[in-house]
C-alpha positions as CSV (number, residue, x, y, z in Angstrom):
1,M,-22.8,-4.6,13.9
2,S,-22.4,-8.0,12.4
3,A,-20.0,-9.5,9.9
4,F,-20.9,-10.3,6.3
5,D,-20.8,-13.9,5.1
6,L,-18.6,-14.2,2.0
7,T,-19.0,-18.0,1.8
8,S,-22.2,-18.1,-0.1
9,G,-23.8,-16.3,-3.1
10,S,-22.1,-15.0,-6.2
11,V,-18.4,-14.9,-6.2
12,A,-18.3,-11.9,-8.6
13,R,-20.9,-10.0,-6.6
14,H,-19.0,-10.4,-3.3
15,L,-15.7,-9.3,-5.0
16,R,-17.5,-6.3,-6.4
17,R,-19.0,-5.4,-3.0
18,L,-15.5,-5.6,-1.4
19,T,-13.7,-4.0,-4.2
20,V,-15.8,-1.0,-5.3
21,P,-15.8,0.8,-1.9
22,M,-12.1,0.1,-1.5
23,F,-11.4,1.3,-5.0
24,L,-13.2,4.6,-4.2
25,G,-11.3,4.9,-1.0
26,I,-7.9,4.2,-2.4
27,S,-8.5,6.2,-5.6
28,S,-9.6,9.2,-3.5
29,M,-6.4,9.0,-1.4
30,I,-4.2,8.6,-4.5
31,V,-6.0,11.5,-6.3
32,A,-5.4,13.6,-3.1
33,S,-1.8,12.6,-3.2
34,M,-1.5,13.6,-6.9
35,I,-3.2,17.0,-6.2
36,D,-0.7,17.5,-3.4
37,T,2.1,16.7,-5.8
38,I,0.7,19.4,-8.1
39,Y,0.7,21.9,-5.2
40,I,4.3,21.1,-4.4
41,G,5.3,21.2,-8.1
42,W,4.0,24.8,-8.2
43,I,6.4,25.7,-5.5
44,G,9.4,24.4,-7.4
45,T,11.3,21.3,-8.8
46,L,13.7,21.3,-5.8
47,E,10.8,21.0,-3.4
48,L,9.2,18.3,-5.5
49,A,12.4,16.3,-5.5
50,A,12.7,16.8,-1.7
51,V,9.3,15.3,-1.1
52,S,10.0,12.5,-3.6
53,F,12.8,11.4,-1.4
54,T,10.4,10.7,1.5
55,F,8.3,8.2,-0.5
56,P,10.4,5.1,0.4
57,L,10.5,6.0,4.1
58,V,6.8,6.7,4.2
59,M,6.1,3.4,2.4
60,A,8.4,1.5,4.8
61,V,6.7,2.9,7.9
62,S,3.3,2.2,6.5
63,S,4.4,-1.3,5.7
64,V,4.8,-2.2,9.4
65,S,1.2,-1.4,10.1
66,M,0.1,-3.0,6.9
67,G,2.0,-6.2,7.7
68,L,0.4,-6.5,11.1
69,A,-3.0,-5.8,9.6
70,M,-2.5,-8.5,7.0
71,G,-1.5,-11.0,9.7
72,A,-4.6,-10.1,11.8
73,T,-7.1,-10.1,8.8
74,S,-5.7,-13.5,7.6
75,I,-6.4,-15.0,11.0
76,M,-9.7,-13.2,11.6
77,S,-11.2,-14.1,8.2
78,R,-10.4,-17.8,8.6
79,I,-11.7,-17.9,12.2
80,L,-14.8,-16.1,11.1
81,G,-15.3,-18.6,8.3
82,G,-15.1,-21.3,10.9
83,G,-17.8,-19.6,12.9
84,D,-16.0,-18.2,16.0
85,R,-16.8,-14.4,15.9
86,A,-15.9,-13.7,19.5
87,R,-12.3,-15.0,19.0
88,C,-12.1,-13.1,15.7
89,L,-12.9,-9.8,17.4
90,L,-10.5,-10.5,20.3
91,I,-7.6,-11.0,17.8
92,G,-8.6,-7.6,16.3
93,T,-8.6,-5.8,19.6
94,H,-5.2,-7.2,20.6
95,T,-3.7,-6.2,17.2
96,L,-4.8,-2.6,17.6
97,I,-3.0,-2.5,20.9
98,L,0.2,-3.9,19.3
99,V,0.0,-1.5,16.4
100,F,-0.3,1.5,18.7
101,V,2.8,0.5,20.7
102,L,4.9,-0.2,17.6
103,V,3.9,3.0,15.8
104,V,4.8,5.2,18.8
105,V,8.3,3.6,18.9
106,I,8.8,3.9,15.2
107,S,7.6,7.6,15.2
108,I,10.3,8.5,17.8
109,L,13.1,6.6,16.0
110,G,12.1,8.1,12.6
111,Y,11.9,11.6,14.0
112,V,15.5,11.3,15.4
113,Y,17.2,9.4,12.6
114,A,15.5,10.9,9.5
115,P,18.6,13.0,8.5
116,V,20.8,9.9,8.4
117,L,18.3,7.9,6.3
118,F,18.0,10.7,3.7
119,Q,21.7,11.3,3.5
120,W,22.2,7.6,2.7
121,Q,19.5,7.9,0.0
122,G,21.4,10.6,-1.8
123,A,19.7,13.7,-0.7
124,G,22.1,16.7,-1.2
125,D,22.6,19.7,1.0
126,E,20.0,21.8,-0.7
127,I,17.3,19.1,-0.5
128,L,18.1,17.5,2.9
129,P,16.6,20.2,5.3
130,I,13.4,20.4,3.3
131,T,13.0,16.6,3.3
132,V,13.7,16.2,7.0
133,S,11.4,19.0,8.0
134,Y,8.5,17.5,6.0
135,V,8.9,13.9,7.2
136,R,9.2,14.9,10.9
137,I,5.8,16.5,10.7
138,W,4.5,13.3,9.1
139,F,6.0,11.2,12.0
140,V,4.2,13.3,14.6
141,G,0.8,12.3,13.1
142,L,1.7,8.7,12.3
143,P,-0.5,7.1,15.0
144,L,-3.5,9.1,13.7
145,F,-3.0,7.5,10.3
146,A,-1.9,3.9,11.4
147,I,-4.8,3.0,13.7
148,P,-7.6,3.8,11.3
149,M,-5.8,2.1,8.5
150,V,-5.3,-1.2,10.4
151,G,-8.8,-1.1,11.8
152,G,-10.2,-0.5,8.4
153,M,-8.5,-3.6,7.1
154,M,-10.0,-5.6,9.9
155,L,-13.5,-4.4,9.0
156,R,-12.8,-5.9,5.5
157,A,-12.0,-9.2,7.1
158,L,-15.4,-9.0,8.7
159,G,-16.8,-8.4,5.2
160,D,-17.5,-4.7,5.5
161,A,-15.6,-2.7,2.8
162,R,-18.0,0.2,2.8
163,T,-17.0,1.8,6.1
164,P,-13.2,1.9,5.5
165,G,-13.9,3.2,2.0
166,I,-16.0,6.1,3.5
167,I,-13.2,6.9,6.0
168,M,-10.5,7.0,3.3
169,T,-12.6,9.1,1.0
170,L,-13.6,11.7,3.6
171,S,-10.0,12.0,4.8
172,A,-8.8,12.5,1.2
173,I,-11.4,15.2,0.5
174,L,-10.6,17.1,3.7
175,Q,-6.8,16.9,2.8
176,V,-7.4,18.5,-0.6
177,L,-9.6,21.3,0.8
178,I,-7.2,22.4,3.6
179,A,-3.9,21.9,1.8
180,P,-3.9,25.1,-0.3
181,P,-4.3,27.6,2.5
182,L,-1.7,25.7,4.6
183,I,0.8,25.6,1.7
184,F,0.2,29.0,0.0
185,G,-1.4,31.0,2.8
186,V,-4.6,32.9,2.9
187,A,-5.8,36.5,3.5
188,G,-2.4,38.1,3.1
189,K,-0.7,35.6,5.5
190,D,2.1,33.4,4.2
191,G,1.7,29.7,3.9
192,L,3.9,26.9,5.3
193,G,5.2,25.8,1.9
194,V,6.1,22.1,1.7
195,N,5.4,21.7,5.4
196,G,1.8,22.8,4.9
197,S,1.4,19.7,2.7
198,A,2.5,17.5,5.6
199,W,0.2,19.3,8.1
200,A,-2.7,18.9,5.7
201,F,-2.2,15.2,5.6
202,I,-2.0,14.9,9.4
203,L,-4.9,17.2,10.2
204,S,-7.2,15.4,7.7
205,R,-6.4,12.0,9.3
206,A,-6.8,13.4,12.8
207,A,-10.3,14.7,12.0
208,L,-11.5,11.3,10.8
209,S,-9.8,9.3,13.5
210,L,-12.4,9.8,16.1
211,Y,-15.1,8.7,13.7
212,A,-13.1,5.6,12.8
213,L,-12.6,4.7,16.4
214,F,-16.3,5.0,17.0
215,I,-17.1,2.6,14.1
216,F,-14.5,0.1,15.3
217,H,-16.1,0.1,18.7
218,R,-19.5,-0.6,17.2
219,F,-18.1,-3.6,15.5
220,G,-16.6,-4.9,18.7
221,L,-13.0,-4.2,18.0
222,F,-12.6,-2.4,21.3
223,G,-14.1,-5.1,23.5
224,H,-12.6,-6.4,26.7
225,P,-8.9,-7.3,25.9
226,G,-9.0,-10.4,28.1
227,S,-6.1,-11.7,30.0
228,V,-2.4,-10.9,29.5
229,K,-1.9,-14.5,28.4
230,Q,-4.5,-14.1,25.7
231,L,-3.0,-10.8,24.7
232,F,0.5,-12.3,24.2
233,G,-1.0,-15.3,22.6
234,S,-2.8,-13.2,20.0
235,W,0.4,-11.1,19.4
236,A,2.3,-14.4,18.7
237,E,-0.3,-15.5,16.2
238,V,-0.4,-12.1,14.4
239,L,3.4,-11.7,14.4
240,R,3.8,-15.2,12.9
241,I,2.1,-14.0,9.8
242,G,2.6,-10.2,10.3
243,V,6.4,-10.2,10.5
244,P,7.0,-12.0,7.1
245,S,4.3,-9.8,5.7
246,M,6.1,-6.7,7.1
247,A,9.3,-7.9,5.6
248,S,7.6,-8.4,2.2
249,N,6.2,-4.9,2.3
250,L,9.5,-3.4,3.5
251,I,11.4,-4.9,0.5
252,G,9.6,-2.5,-1.8
253,P,10.5,0.7,0.0
254,V,14.1,-0.5,0.5
255,S,14.4,-1.3,-3.2
256,M,12.8,2.1,-4.1
257,S,15.5,3.7,-2.0
258,V,18.2,2.0,-4.0
259,L,16.5,3.0,-7.3
260,M,16.2,6.6,-5.9
261,A,19.9,6.6,-5.2
262,L,20.6,5.4,-8.7
263,L,18.4,8.1,-10.2
264,A,19.7,10.9,-8.0
265,V,23.0,10.7,-9.9
266,H,21.0,11.9,-13.0
267,G,19.8,15.1,-11.2
268,H,16.9,16.6,-9.4
269,A,14.7,16.5,-12.5
270,V,14.9,12.7,-12.8
271,V,14.1,12.2,-9.1
272,A,11.1,14.6,-9.3
273,A,10.0,12.8,-12.5
274,F,10.2,9.4,-10.7
275,G,8.2,10.7,-7.8
276,I,5.4,12.0,-10.2
277,A,5.5,8.9,-12.3
278,T,5.1,6.5,-9.4
279,R,2.1,8.5,-8.1
280,I,0.5,8.3,-11.5
281,E,1.3,4.6,-11.5
282,S,-0.5,4.3,-8.2
283,L,-3.5,6.0,-9.7
284,A,-3.4,3.6,-12.7
285,I,-3.3,0.4,-10.7
286,M,-5.5,1.6,-7.8
287,V,-8.4,-0.7,-8.9
288,L,-5.9,-3.7,-8.8
289,M,-4.8,-2.6,-5.4
290,A,-8.5,-2.6,-4.3
291,L,-9.1,-6.0,-5.8
292,S,-6.1,-7.6,-4.2
293,S,-7.2,-6.3,-0.8
294,S,-10.6,-8.0,-1.5
295,I,-9.0,-11.3,-2.3
296,G,-7.6,-11.7,1.3
297,P,-10.9,-11.6,3.3
298,F,-12.8,-13.5,0.6
299,V,-10.2,-16.3,0.4
300,G,-9.8,-16.4,4.2
301,Q,-13.5,-16.9,4.9
302,N,-14.0,-19.5,2.2
303,Y,-10.9,-21.3,3.2
304,G,-12.2,-21.4,6.8
305,A,-15.5,-22.8,5.4
306,R,-13.5,-25.2,3.1
307,K,-15.1,-24.0,-0.2
308,T,-12.3,-24.4,-2.6
309,E,-14.2,-23.9,-5.9
310,R,-15.2,-20.4,-4.8
311,I,-11.5,-19.5,-4.1
312,R,-10.4,-20.9,-7.5
313,K,-13.1,-18.8,-9.3
314,A,-12.2,-15.7,-7.4
315,L,-8.5,-16.1,-8.4
316,S,-9.3,-16.7,-12.0
317,L,-11.5,-13.6,-12.2
318,S,-8.9,-11.5,-10.5
319,Y,-6.1,-12.7,-12.9
320,W,-8.1,-12.0,-16.0
321,F,-9.2,-8.6,-14.8
322,S,-5.6,-7.7,-13.9
323,M,-4.4,-8.3,-17.4
324,V,-7.3,-6.5,-19.1
325,W,-7.0,-3.5,-16.8
326,G,-3.2,-3.4,-17.3
327,L,-3.6,-3.1,-21.0
328,F,-6.2,-0.4,-20.7
329,A,-4.0,1.6,-18.3
330,C,-1.0,1.2,-20.6
331,A,-3.0,2.5,-23.5
332,V,-4.2,5.5,-21.6
333,L,-0.8,6.5,-20.2
334,A,1.0,6.0,-23.5
335,T,-1.5,8.3,-25.2
336,F,-2.0,11.0,-22.7
337,G,1.0,10.6,-20.4
338,D,2.7,13.8,-21.6
339,S,-0.5,15.8,-21.0
340,I,-1.0,14.4,-17.6
341,V,2.5,15.2,-16.4
342,G,2.4,18.6,-18.1
343,A,-0.6,19.5,-16.0
344,M,1.3,18.7,-12.9
345,V,4.7,20.4,-13.6
346,D,6.1,22.7,-16.3
347,D,9.8,21.6,-16.1
348,V,10.6,20.1,-19.5
349,D,13.3,17.7,-18.1
350,V,10.9,16.4,-15.5
351,I,8.2,15.9,-18.1
352,E,10.6,14.0,-20.4
353,A,11.8,11.6,-17.8
354,A,8.3,10.9,-16.4
355,V,6.9,10.2,-19.9
356,D,9.8,7.8,-20.5
357,F,8.7,5.9,-17.4
358,M,5.1,5.7,-18.7
359,L,6.2,4.4,-22.1
360,I,8.2,1.6,-20.5
361,V,6.6,0.4,-17.2
362,P,2.8,0.4,-17.7
363,I,2.9,-2.4,-20.3
364,T,3.6,-4.7,-17.4
365,F,0.9,-3.5,-15.0
366,G,-1.2,-6.6,-15.6
367,F,1.6,-8.9,-14.5
368,F,2.2,-6.7,-11.4
369,G,-1.5,-7.1,-10.7
370,V,-1.2,-10.9,-10.9
371,T,1.6,-10.7,-8.4
372,M,-0.6,-8.7,-6.0
373,M,-3.4,-11.3,-6.3
374,A,-1.1,-14.2,-5.7
375,T,0.6,-12.7,-2.6
376,S,-2.8,-11.8,-1.1
377,Y,-3.9,-15.4,-1.6
378,F,-0.9,-16.7,0.3
379,V,-1.3,-14.4,3.2
380,A,-5.0,-15.2,3.4
381,L,-4.1,-18.9,3.9
382,G,-1.7,-17.9,6.7
383,Q,1.3,-18.6,4.5
384,P,3.3,-15.4,4.5
385,M,6.6,-16.9,3.4
386,P,5.7,-17.4,-0.3
387,S,4.7,-13.7,-0.4
388,F,8.0,-12.8,1.1
389,V,10.0,-14.9,-1.3
390,I,8.0,-13.4,-4.3
391,S,8.7,-9.9,-3.0
392,M,12.4,-10.7,-2.5
393,L,12.8,-12.2,-5.9
394,R,11.1,-9.3,-7.6
395,M,13.0,-6.5,-5.8
396,V,16.3,-7.9,-4.6
397,V,17.1,-10.8,-7.0
398,V,15.7,-9.3,-10.2
399,Q,15.0,-5.6,-10.1
400,I,17.9,-4.1,-8.3
401,P,20.7,-6.1,-10.2
402,L,19.0,-5.3,-13.5
403,A,18.7,-1.7,-12.5
404,V,22.3,-1.4,-11.7
405,V,23.4,-3.0,-14.9
406,F,20.9,-1.2,-17.2
407,D,21.6,2.2,-15.5
408,F,25.3,1.7,-16.4
409,F,24.6,1.1,-20.0
410,F,21.3,3.1,-20.7
411,G,21.1,5.7,-18.0
412,Y,17.9,6.3,-16.0
413,R,15.8,4.7,-18.7
414,G,17.5,1.4,-17.9
415,V,16.2,1.6,-14.4
416,F,12.6,1.8,-15.8
417,V,13.3,-1.2,-18.0
418,A,14.5,-3.2,-15.0
419,I,11.2,-2.4,-13.1
420,A,9.2,-3.6,-16.1
421,A,11.2,-6.8,-16.5
422,S,10.9,-7.7,-12.9
423,N,7.1,-7.2,-13.0
424,V,6.7,-9.7,-15.9
425,M,9.0,-12.4,-14.5
426,V,7.7,-12.4,-11.0
427,G,4.1,-12.1,-12.1
428,L,4.4,-15.4,-14.0
429,L,6.1,-17.0,-11.0
430,G,3.3,-15.8,-8.6
431,Y,0.6,-17.2,-10.9
432,L,2.2,-20.6,-11.2
433,W,3.0,-20.9,-7.5
434,A,-0.5,-19.9,-6.3
435,R,-2.1,-22.3,-8.7
436,R,0.1,-25.1,-7.5
437,E,-0.5,-24.3,-3.8
438,L,-4.3,-24.3,-4.3
439,S,-4.2,-27.8,-6.0
440,R,-1.9,-29.1,-3.2
441,D,-4.2,-27.9,-0.4
442,V,-7.2,-29.5,-2.1
443,R,-5.4,-32.9,-2.4
444,A,-4.2,-32.7,1.2
445,G,-7.5,-31.9,2.7
446,Y,-6.8,-28.3,4.0
447,P,-3.6,-29.1,6.0
448,L,-3.6,-25.6,7.5
449,G,-6.8,-25.9,9.3
450,I,-8.9,-22.9,10.4
451,S,-7.5,-22.0,13.7
452,A,-4.8,-19.6,12.4
């Protein structure tokens, strides 16, 4: 199978072709996650809070794979734009080997040290055993999740968003179908409760992994790995971009852990509400997530081909769309937020806290989308440090200090205000920085080159 050329034709059409399948894939996974949250909410608020404590750790572990994938796709798309498909695929093969090694190590460490991590996060004696049992199952199946995810991002670097979208959608559908019997039981047999949810996630990914590996092989991602020198050379290239990208992605989960610790003081209901609200937030911004993941391969190929105006137009379209979509999502959640949360859980305190989140944070979704587009642009150029700095400013410099101060004066609602304020400030910074960088590169005659 061959790669798609993103360096000619309509910019808007290429962005749609990359974004729509990814949107369907991401949306299906987020919807599946929300349905899973509903299932757990039916068990009880305590169980819902227990699973909510796992979100930062799950995000952190996923960030490692995502960071390596971002490094690989940045290199691959620019090399492909320069016309060297063989080297592009070799980089991809070497990255998959690296991901497998790292994921196995992380799974072992996570399985062993999960109790310590959740105790630090503020999980009490009632919640801790439920949380640890759930996440340990998740760690067992992590490689089945990580390899298809990374390989799917590489296919996007080659211009194919359809195949990874299909894999994600089928996995999500299967998860929704097998979760109820695993959680609640069937034919008079007891279910596994919260652990059934974890097994549903793992088994659904395992079922699609073989199909994903077959597709990756057809694209040439499992070709001959070459020499050991080439392998280590590729790893060095990927890690140069991947490590700062991982660090950028890890800032979010670490920050979320701090926010979770602040919210835990206000009770199980607030923690559960935050877990529900963040999943609804993911659903609301899923189209922005899909679009930002499309910016990377599009910018990479066109940068490699030195077609600046196409990059400028793509960024402009993505910024405008982010703001319009953010306003639309805000209007929907402000109007129907209580009904949405009420359909997921019947605890009055949980509903109240979750609705507070949706009245405060969504007004800034557009700015958050602009931040995602800007950081994707920098990584696509092989410049991960601006993305790292933007993430650090958003989470560590702005969000956490504001959350601590506002929580002291206004309670848990102050934490939500801090999230909104950081979205606005860093969104403006990302826009100005990306615009300045594009103009500088044009004047300097593409100083980064195309070799990675």
